[in-house]
N, C-alpha and C positions, 0 to 999 in steps of 0.2 A: 173406796179403792177396790178395784176388781181383784178377784182371786187369781186371775191369770194375767198378771202384769208382765212386763218385758223380762224381768228376772226369772219368773217361773217358766216362761216360754223358752228362754235361752237354756235354762237347766234341762228342760225336756228335750230340746233339740240336740244339745250336746250329749245327753245321756243316750238318746237313740243313735246318734252318730258313733259314739264309742261302742255301743252294743254291736253295730254293724261293721266295726273296724276289725283289723286283724291283730289287735293288741290282745295279749294274754291276760286273763283275769288274774289279779294278784301281783302283776308286775309293778315294780317301782318305776314311775314315769316322771319326766320333766314336763313343764308347760309346753315346751316346743314340740315334744313328741305327741302330746295330746292335741295340740293345734294342728299338726300335720295329719294325724289320724282322722280328726273331725273333717278337715278339708277333703281328704281322699274319700271318705265315706259319703259325704254330701255329693261329691262329683260322681262317684260310682253309682249312687242310687238316684241321681238327678236332682233331688230336692228332699225336703223334709218328709213329704208324703211318701216318697219311695222308701225312706228309712222306716217310717211307721208301719208300712206294709211288710217289710222284712222282719221287723220286731214281732208283729202280730203272727206271722207265719212261724217264727221260731217258738213262740208260746204255744201255738197249736200243735207243733210237732213234739217238742220236749219241754213241757211246762216247768218242771223243777230246775232243769239246767238253765232255761231262759230266765227264770226268776233270780237264780243265783248270779248270773252274769249281769242282769239289770241292776241288782243291788250294788255290785262292785262298780259298774259304770256310773251310777248316780253318785256314789261316794267320790269317785275321781272328778266328776263334773263339779260337784259342790266345792271340792278342794281347789280346783283350778279357778273357778269363778270367784272365789274369795281372795285369790292372790294374783289375778292377771286380767288382761283385757280381751280374753278369748271370746267374749260375748259377740264381738263384731264378726266372727267367723260364721255365725248363724243368722246374722242380721237380715240378709236378703230373703231368708226363708220363714221369717216370723210374720209375714203378712197373711 
């Protein structure tokens, strides 16, 4: 089994999308809010590559803040993935 299976790719995509969203770190969120934020971020940045470029730029500008936000985004993504079908929101960008 590959280290980068569909679950890992979905987690990375959702984490990047949340990072680029306008959600505030630490906010209590519903799955619907996360799903909407992911969709908007993917649309605004055109695809997953656009998201990763934005994340990379944030780490270059403010590494400590970016690391903190990414940690929160990953926790949210893990929680949502374990309780919903949000994986399909990033499906088109996993190729």
